C-alpha positions as CSV (number, residue, x, y, z in Angstrom):
1,M,-6.9,-5.5,-16.7
2,Q,-4.7,-8.4,-15.8
3,A,-3.1,-6.4,-12.9
4,N,-6.7,-5.8,-11.7
5,Y,-7.5,-9.5,-11.3
6,K,-4.1,-10.3,-9.9
7,G,-4.5,-7.6,-7.3
8,A,-8.0,-8.7,-6.6
9,L,-6.6,-12.2,-5.9
10,Y,-4.1,-11.0,-3.4
11,L,-6.6,-8.8,-1.6
12,S,-9.3,-11.5,-1.5
13,T,-6.8,-14.0,0.0
14,A,-5.9,-11.4,2.7
15,A,-9.5,-10.6,3.5
16,S,-10.5,-14.2,3.6
17,I,-7.7,-15.1,5.9
18,W,-8.7,-12.3,8.3
19,G,-12.3,-13.3,8.0
20,G,-11.4,-16.7,9.4
21,M,-8.8,-15.5,11.9
22,Y,-11.2,-15.4,15.0
23,V,-12.5,-18.9,14.3
24,A,-9.1,-20.4,13.7
25,S,-7.4,-18.5,16.7
26,K,-10.2,-19.0,19.1
27,Y,-8.0,-20.8,21.7
28,A,-5.2,-18.2,21.8
29,L,-7.7,-15.3,22.0
30,E,-9.4,-16.9,25.0
31,T,-6.3,-17.7,27.0
32,V,-3.6,-15.1,26.2
33,P,-4.0,-11.3,26.9
34,P,-4.5,-9.2,23.8
35,F,-1.2,-7.3,23.6
36,T,0.9,-10.2,24.7
37,L,-0.7,-12.2,21.9
38,L,0.0,-9.4,19.5
39,F,3.6,-9.3,20.6
40,I,4.1,-13.1,20.3
41,R,2.3,-13.1,16.9
42,Y,4.5,-10.3,15.5
43,L,7.7,-11.7,17.0
44,I,7.2,-15.0,15.3
45,A,6.2,-13.3,12.1
46,S,9.2,-11.0,12.3
47,V,11.6,-14.0,12.3
48,I,10.0,-15.6,9.3
49,L,9.9,-12.4,7.4
50,V,13.5,-11.6,8.1
51,L,14.6,-15.0,6.9
52,W,12.5,-14.5,3.8
53,C,14.2,-11.2,3.1
54,R,17.6,-12.8,3.6
55,Y,16.6,-15.7,1.2
56,S,15.1,-13.2,-1.4
57,K,18.1,-10.8,-0.9
58,V,15.8,-8.0,-0.1
59,S,17.3,-5.3,2.2
60,I,15.0,-4.7,5.2
61,I,15.8,-1.2,6.4
62,P,14.5,1.5,4.0
63,R,16.9,4.2,2.7
64,E,14.1,6.5,1.8
65,H,10.5,7.3,2.9
66,K,11.6,6.4,6.4
67,W,8.9,8.5,8.0
68,L,6.2,7.0,5.9
69,M,7.6,3.4,6.6
70,F,7.6,4.2,10.3
71,Q,3.9,5.3,10.1
72,I,3.0,2.0,8.4
73,G,4.4,0.0,11.3
74,F,3.1,2.3,14.0
75,F,-0.4,3.4,12.8
76,G,-1.2,0.3,10.7
77,Y,0.2,-2.8,12.3
78,F,0.3,-1.7,15.9
79,L,-2.0,1.2,16.8
80,S,-4.9,0.1,14.5
81,V,-4.9,-3.4,15.8
82,G,-4.4,-2.1,19.3
83,M,-7.4,0.2,19.1
84,Q,-9.6,-2.8,18.0
85,F,-8.4,-4.7,21.2
86,V,-9.4,-1.8,23.4
87,G,-12.6,-1.2,21.7
88,T,-13.6,-4.9,22.0
89,R,-12.8,-4.9,25.7
90,L,-14.9,-1.7,26.3
91,S,-17.7,-2.4,23.8
92,S,-18.7,-5.6,21.9
93,A,-17.1,-7.4,19.1
94,H,-20.3,-7.4,17.1
95,L,-20.5,-3.6,17.3
96,G,-16.8,-3.4,16.4
97,A,-17.5,-5.4,13.3
98,A,-20.1,-2.9,12.2
99,I,-18.0,0.2,12.9
100,T,-14.7,-1.1,11.5
101,T,-16.3,-1.7,8.2
102,L,-15.8,2.1,7.6
103,S,-12.1,1.4,6.9
104,P,-12.5,1.2,3.1
105,V,-14.4,4.6,3.3
106,F,-11.6,6.2,5.2
107,Q,-9.1,4.6,2.7
108,S,-10.8,6.3,-0.2
109,I,-10.9,9.7,1.7
110,F,-7.1,9.4,2.4
111,A,-6.4,8.4,-1.2
112,V,-8.0,11.7,-2.4
113,F,-5.9,13.8,0.0
114,L,-2.6,11.9,0.0
115,L,-2.4,10.4,-3.4
116,K,-4.6,12.9,-5.3
117,K,-6.6,9.9,-6.6
118,T,-10.2,10.9,-7.2
119,A,-12.7,8.1,-7.5
120,S,-14.5,7.4,-10.8
121,R,-18.2,7.2,-11.0
122,R,-18.0,3.5,-11.3
123,Q,-15.7,3.2,-8.2
124,L,-18.0,5.5,-6.3
125,A,-21.0,3.4,-7.2
126,S,-19.1,0.2,-6.2
127,I,-18.1,1.7,-2.8
128,T,-21.7,2.8,-2.1
129,L,-23.2,-0.6,-3.2
130,S,-20.7,-2.6,-1.2
131,F,-21.2,-0.4,1.9
132,I,-25.0,-0.9,1.7
133,G,-24.2,-4.7,1.4
134,I,-22.0,-4.7,4.6
135,L,-24.6,-2.7,6.5
136,I,-27.0,-5.5,5.7
137,V,-24.6,-8.3,6.5
138,T,-23.5,-6.9,9.9
139,D,-27.0,-5.6,10.8
140,A,-25.1,-2.5,11.6
141,I,-28.1,0.0,11.6
142,N,-30.1,-2.1,14.1
143,T,-26.9,-2.7,16.2
144,L,-26.1,1.0,16.4
145,R,-29.8,1.8,17.2
146,T,-30.2,-0.7,20.1
147,D,-26.7,-0.3,21.6
148,T,-26.1,2.5,23.9
149,F,-23.1,4.8,23.3
150,N,-19.9,3.4,24.6
151,V,-16.5,5.0,24.5
152,G,-15.1,1.8,23.0
153,N,-16.9,2.7,19.9
154,L,-14.5,5.7,19.4
155,F,-11.6,3.2,19.6
156,F,-13.3,1.2,16.9
157,L,-13.7,4.2,14.7
158,T,-10.1,5.2,15.3
159,A,-9.0,1.7,14.3
160,A,-11.0,1.9,11.1
161,A,-9.5,5.3,10.2
162,L,-5.9,4.2,11.0
163,W,-6.3,1.1,8.8
164,G,-7.5,3.2,5.9
165,Y,-4.5,5.6,6.5
166,Y,-2.0,2.8,6.6
167,S,-3.4,1.2,3.4
168,V,-2.9,4.5,1.5
169,L,0.6,4.9,2.8
170,S,1.4,1.4,1.6
171,K,0.2,2.3,-1.8
172,K,2.2,5.5,-1.7
173,V,5.6,3.8,-1.1
174,A,4.8,0.7,-3.3
175,D,6.7,2.0,-6.3
176,A,9.8,2.7,-4.3
177,H,10.0,-0.4,-2.1
178,P,9.5,-4.1,-2.5
179,V,6.3,-5.4,-0.9
180,L,8.4,-7.7,1.2
181,R,10.4,-4.8,2.7
182,I,7.2,-2.9,3.5
183,T,5.7,-5.8,5.3
184,T,8.8,-6.8,7.1
185,W,9.9,-3.4,8.3
186,G,6.3,-2.6,9.4
187,I,6.0,-5.8,11.4
188,L,9.4,-5.4,13.0
189,L,8.4,-1.8,14.2
190,A,5.1,-3.1,15.4
191,T,6.8,-5.9,17.4
192,V,8.9,-3.3,19.2
193,F,5.8,-1.1,19.9
194,A,3.8,-4.1,21.3
195,A,6.6,-5.1,23.7
196,F,5.8,-2.5,26.4
197,P,2.0,-3.1,26.6
198,A,2.8,-6.8,26.6
199,M,5.1,-6.4,29.7
200,L,2.3,-4.6,31.5
201,E,0.2,-7.7,31.1
202,L,2.8,-10.0,32.8
203,G,1.2,-11.6,35.8
204,S,-2.3,-11.3,34.5
205,W,-2.2,-14.7,32.8
206,D,-0.8,-18.2,33.2
207,T,2.1,-18.8,30.9
208,A,1.6,-22.5,31.2
209,V,-1.1,-22.2,28.5
210,L,1.6,-21.9,26.0
211,A,2.3,-25.6,26.4
212,D,-1.2,-26.4,25.3
213,R,-1.0,-27.8,21.7
214,L,-4.2,-26.1,20.5
215,V,-3.0,-22.8,21.9
216,M,0.3,-23.1,20.1
217,V,-1.4,-24.1,16.8
218,S,-3.7,-21.1,17.2
219,I,-0.7,-18.7,17.8
220,L,1.2,-20.1,14.8
221,Y,-1.8,-19.6,12.6
222,L,-2.0,-16.0,13.7
223,A,1.7,-15.4,13.1
224,V,2.3,-17.3,9.9
225,V,-1.1,-17.2,8.1
226,S,-2.8,-14.1,9.5
227,T,0.3,-12.0,9.6
228,V,3.1,-13.1,7.2
229,V,0.8,-14.4,4.4
230,A,-2.2,-12.0,4.9
231,Y,-0.2,-8.8,5.3
232,Y,2.1,-9.6,2.4
233,C,-0.9,-10.3,0.1
234,W,-2.7,-7.2,1.3
235,N,0.4,-5.0,0.6
236,K,0.9,-6.7,-2.8
237,G,-2.7,-6.2,-3.7
238,L,-2.5,-2.5,-2.7
239,A,0.4,-2.0,-5.0
240,L,-1.5,-3.4,-7.9
241,L,-4.9,-1.8,-7.6
242,N,-6.3,1.7,-7.4
243,P,-6.9,2.5,-3.6
244,H,-10.6,3.1,-4.2
245,Q,-10.9,-0.4,-5.7
246,A,-8.7,-2.0,-3.1
247,G,-10.7,-0.9,0.0
248,L,-13.7,-2.8,-1.2
249,F,-12.0,-6.1,-0.5
250,M,-12.1,-5.5,3.3
251,F,-15.9,-6.1,3.1
252,L,-15.1,-9.7,2.1
253,Q,-13.7,-10.2,5.7
254,S,-17.2,-10.2,7.3
255,I,-18.6,-12.4,4.7
256,V,-16.0,-15.1,5.1
257,G,-16.2,-14.8,8.9
258,S,-20.0,-15.3,8.9
259,I,-19.7,-18.3,6.5
260,L,-17.0,-20.0,8.7
261,G,-19.1,-19.2,11.8
262,Y,-22.0,-21.0,10.1
263,L,-19.9,-24.0,9.1
264,L,-17.7,-24.4,12.1
265,L,-19.6,-22.8,15.0
266,G,-23.2,-23.5,14.1
267,E,-24.1,-19.8,13.8
268,S,-27.2,-19.0,11.7
269,L,-27.2,-17.0,8.4
270,S,-30.2,-14.9,7.5
271,S,-31.7,-14.1,4.2
272,A,-30.5,-10.5,4.8
273,F,-26.9,-11.9,4.9
274,L,-27.3,-13.5,1.5
275,V,-28.7,-10.3,0.0
276,G,-25.8,-8.2,1.4
277,T,-23.3,-10.7,0.2
278,V,-24.6,-10.5,-3.3
279,L,-24.5,-6.8,-3.3
280,I,-20.8,-6.8,-2.1
281,L,-19.8,-9.4,-4.7
282,I,-21.5,-7.4,-7.5
283,A,-19.7,-4.2,-6.3
284,V,-16.3,-5.8,-6.2
285,Y,-16.8,-7.3,-9.7
286,V,-17.8,-4.0,-11.1
287,S,-14.8,-2.3,-9.6
288,I,-12.2,-4.7,-10.9
289,R,-13.8,-4.5,-14.3
290,S,-12.7,-0.9,-14.3
291,T,-9.5,-0.1,-16.1
292,E,-9.0,3.2,-14.4
């Protein structure tokens, strides 16, 4: 039971950070091209993580599970985030928020096939309840009904599936590798993968914006808080919790994002948001109370 609450704390921290990411990183997202921003973010994070590994005397390069560790960096940190960028360009951020909430569902599906972890009745009930809650919070049904089909939605769906896949892979290698190695090696690989698309964006933006204090603070937040801290916490939480339980915490991202939007950007919160939030919190509580 203690591991459940400790894992819940790590996962809640990661989801909360990501929920506030777009508010805190507003300036960088508006001025720096997406893959360039991804590359800079991961490059800074890589330096910090490598130094952290050296300080903690954790070897970075894995001696086993090399293919699985490669997939964590490529499918999780690079391709999943990249698909979200492409989807946002082709479709809308609001629709993306609705579709990418499917990632915990994909995570549970992959857990069954890759980890042979079947969900208990309590976990299935929690997943169902939280999914209903997030549909209410994001107004997903109305959004999907009123928006015409856009190919960008397929990119959002792919991003959700890849995130669920990465999360299960991280759980799979957690017993054999320190969380710090999993995080560092994955970010290093993603930095390499992001370099080429970042080069393609050269000339499409003014590099002078990097001298702007707010832009640099925004980038540092993305690199240090949203990457180093959040990815470490997410991987740590995945190592401690059942994958069916862990996926539920991604739903907290939308809740935190909406609350921060209300507090900092003057956005409105409906009664439906409050109802959905209560359902999600109940589902998370019921899930972590499970000892399975």
